N, C-alpha and C positions, 0 to 999 in steps of 0.2 A: 732085260724086262724083267721085274721081280714079280712073281706070282703070288699070289695072295689065295689063302682057303677060304673058301665061305661055309654057313651051315644055313638053316630053316632055321625063324624062333620059335618053331616045336623043338627043335636040334637045341639048340643053345640055351633053352626053357630048363632042358634038362639035365644040359653040362652044368648052366648054373646053380640049379636045386631052386628054383624059384617057379610060379606057376604063370601057365603061358597066359593070364589076363594082367598078372602082374608087370611082366618086360616089358609092355607098353608104356608105363609109369615109369621103368628105370631108362628106356630110351630116350622117351622126352629128357630128363633128370639131368641125363649124359650127354644130352644134344649130338646118338648115333642115330646116325641116314640107315635107311633101308635100301635094299638094291631090290632090282625086279629082273628077270631073266626072259629075252623076250618077250612070248606073250601069256607065259605063265603068270598066275595071279598071289605066286609062292613067294612071301615076303624072305629076305637071306641079306643075313648079318657078317661081316668079318670074323673069324676066330680071334683075332685080336681083341674085338670088342667086346665076344662074346666071353673073352677072358675080364676083358673092362667090369662087365655085368657080376659076373661072379667075385669078384673083387667087391663091390660095390654091395655086397648082399652080406658079405663078412666083416666089412668095416665102413658104413656110410658117415660116416666123422670123417673120413679121411679125404672126399672129396665135397670140393666147394659149388653146391649146387644152386642155381637161383630158385627159387623158390615159385611158384604159377600165384598171383594176383588173383583173390576172389573178387568177381563181379562186384560184389559189395564195399570192396576196396578199391575200384577203378572205380567210381562213380563220382563223383562232386556234388556236392552237398549245395542244395540251392544259395543263394546270397541273401538272409534276414532283413529287411528295410527296418530300420527303427523309425519310430517314430519322434517329431520333436515334442518335446515336453510344452 
């Protein structure tokens, strides 16, 4: 069985050279899932995913990212009724 190495989000942010707050946006953009071990509140990602974060920071145009829609973009305009002349 293949053993994967993990690092905390703080370690991953230092490794990728991004701020801790920015890492959450990157995780969301790249659809990277975090893991928790036991009762620990500490979140972990694989070292391969940390490498993806580093590559994403260096050249974001190489990644296809589904942009999040703003609330205003998802609401439908109410239908306007035209009055008969």
